[in-house]
C-alpha positions, 0 to 999 in steps of 0.5 A: 858857937853862940850862947843860944846854940850852947843853950839848945845843945845843953837842953838836948843832952839833958832831955836825952839823958832823962829819956835814957834813964827812964828806959833803963829804969823800965828795963831794970824792973825786969827782975827774975821771977820765981815759982816753986823750985824754978827760982830764976825765970827771966828773958825770954821767959816770963810769968803771966803776972810779970810786967808786959815789957818783961820777957816774950809772951810766947815763952810765958809760964804760969804759976799754980799752987807753987808749980810752974807750967808751960802751956802749948795749944791747950797742953799743959806741962810741968816745968822741971828746970830751965838752963839758960846756958844751954838754952834748954827747958825740961818739961814733964807730962802731967800724966807722968808725975805720979808713978808707983811700983805697980801701975805705969801711968800713961802720959796725958798727951799720947803718941806724938805729944812731944813732936807736937811741941816742936815749932818756931819756939822749941826744937827737938834734942837728940838726948831724949829717949823714947819709952814705949808702952807696949801690949803683947798677946804672949809673954816676952822674954827679953831684957828690953821688955820690962813687965808691968801692970797697967791701970785698966783705965789707961789701956785701949787694947782690951785683948792685950794680956801682957804689958811692958815698957820698952826702952829703945827706938821703935820705927816699924813693926819689925822692931817689936816682938811678934804679937806686940803693939805700941800703945803710946810713947813717952820721952825722957832725957834722964842720963844713963837710961839707955846704958842700963843693960838691966833696967828695972820698973823703978828706974824706968819710973824715975826716968819718966818723972825726970821729963824731957828737954827741948831747946829754944836756942834756934827759935830765939836767935834765928828769929830775925833771920827767918823774918827776913826770908833768910836761911839760918844756921847756928855754929856748934856750941856757940851763939854765932848766927849765920844767915844766908839770903838766896836769890830766886832763880826767876827774879831778874837781876835788876829786881834782886834785893841788895845782899842777895846771895850774900852771907853775913854773920852776927853774934847774938849774945843777949847779956853782952849785947845789953852791956854793949848798948849801955856802954855806948849810951854812957860813952855818948853822954861822957863825950857830949858833956866833954864837948859841951864843956870845951865849947863853953871854955872856948867861948869864954877864952874868945870873949876874954881875948876880944875884951883884951883887944878892945882894951888895947884899942882904947875901947873899955868893955863893961864889967859884965862883959869881962866876966865869963 
């Protein structure tokens, strides 16, 4: 290898090292943010005031008056907790934030407000329990029906004389007592809410203010698979993604894409993936520098060997050529 090639190799390694350092410095600037009680806001979430390259904009949060909010289609929810280990975020309808003993406050987003959050970003979690706001024309004697005094501005049934909170799944009219109708539904993931055989109005209010949970695991880990028109599956209690591509029956065999009907697996763990990438980059520089040093030493030894051969033949080399 000539001196010119060695020079260009050194320049290439230097430029690559500088570029990688700049990229790593840019990534390292994404330190976790905080707002109020939410102290660790990091990927995939971000605050609106964070740098553009930090987090994903569809998971953007807002900090107002030391309170963290998530806004979805003009609907604003309080962020109660973010659990990065289980990929869960706990949200609270603003209308349910302030409860008192005598008046059960309605949620701002009635009926299907929880279902409206489900999309390519968040998914349902089975631990959420429904708390039904029920109006009845006659008194109901049941431990599942918690009597309460509704705020007059909240009810839309002027003919209802008796109001209750009902903690159970109601799928059809037969699930209710005669003369009763569901006014709206709130959701709660408070632990033990359905196991309490004699729930009180106070405990139900606490469950309402606890909020409900949604998961971003599927939407985040399966994004690349679904973008390639694959069917994505997640193994239980793991980050292992199974992505299956199926061939269309009407597609000729000659036109079927490579990998059709092929099942492949990928482990998508964000933290360990970043560590692996950094390790590979560092290994590349270590190997590159070692090779560069070996090439320089080899050239020096070769030049000294040629000088020794010239001395044997009686051709003296200049002092500048003898020193590597």
